[in-house]
C-alpha angles and dihedrals in degrees: 000000000000114000093165087226088283111164091223089070096041093101094056099041093085088066092058091055092066112095094003115144091197141008121205120204120190125210135184106229090204092061121065092194086061091055089048088054092053089058091052093049091049089054090049092050091052090054096054104033139052101260092225097044101063128053113226114209124185117203115199113202133187088044090141089071092077092162092056098042108122098173113084116228089226093058090049090049092052092046093048092052096045095048095046095245104162101194132043128184117190135123 
């Protein structure tokens, strides 16, 4: 399911978590607010799923825009390790 992070679908997203094998969260690495939202989504996923039963994947896009990147790779790596995200995708 793709809700594109839209608030109007927020009330039904928790139903999608049940039975999911993996949840992919996309983030724009040129937009810090986007990264903050990833943190919020990970916390919400933790509330509604068994943390060990669902794989969480964070997909960073716009990685080719190195000059515009405002999210530090080290910050991303620390976050991923701390939150139990098992996969990461970024350039």
